[in-house]
C-alpha angles and dihedrals in degrees: 000000000000138000089253091055092049091049086050094051089045092055092047091051088050090051092050092050094044093245137133115250090220085069089068123082108201110206114199104213105219100173113141090002119133116252094246092059091051092046090056091054089049088051091057088058101257117141112173113089138168131217132184104201127048093215094054090044089051092053096048117031107051089062091047092048091056090060102032127052122216101026114164115198122200121194105213103167132083112296123216115210091233089060096048099098093050089045092053091051092049105037136068091197138018114203102184111065102145113153141042095246090057094045089051092049091051093048089053095051090047090059088050096045099036092227142067136199119241109275135218126187115227111227119199093220092173092048087227112176093219096051131084121236143092113282112249093246090056097045099092094053089045092052088050089052091052094050091048087060090053093237124160097254111181103173148292138303134203141179110203121220109271095235097047136080105272095208092068090056095044090050090051092052092049090051094053089047095050094050089052097045094246121147104189121091117179102190138126132061137196095300101040110020092116091060091046091053088053090055098048109276115167096180123041123188112213122172123147094032086063104032103026126236114347118259113228121187 
């Protein structure tokens, strides 16, 4: 598949849902992708990208930013507190805030740096033991904590269990966001982004469908 094909599918999903395609931020997930593949997507004019690891982002994006204007980098993987400052200096958005210690660390560095990326709270909608994220029952309280820290909370993010119907999880995330007056919904990946758009996604995270299978090595 190609970037153009994904953009076409995204536009069709918006039409079907009665939404404007400009409401959707298509994040091209470039983790573990060779630089030449990333460069080809940059050359097509795309500027919104996602990385899982701070170290990989640090080794890739400063050089690209010297050559391409307007890049927006989203960190979409688990974030350790000792990587927070570096993450905040690299990224325009962090999608995986999931605990009080991390929120407090971000707040402290925001004071030092005088700026802060857009933030999303990761919600573990499937309540999976092995997965990061705030439990749905704790989400309202954590949202209040983030707001008390005066952090730029934009919305919520989730990764549904692989063996469950994603629409149930997207609908749950949207419900939590609505009752807390949050407009950002980071949900939907290569296999289910059209469902996510129908249920209100504002940010979709698409990797392999744009770049091809990831290259590990």
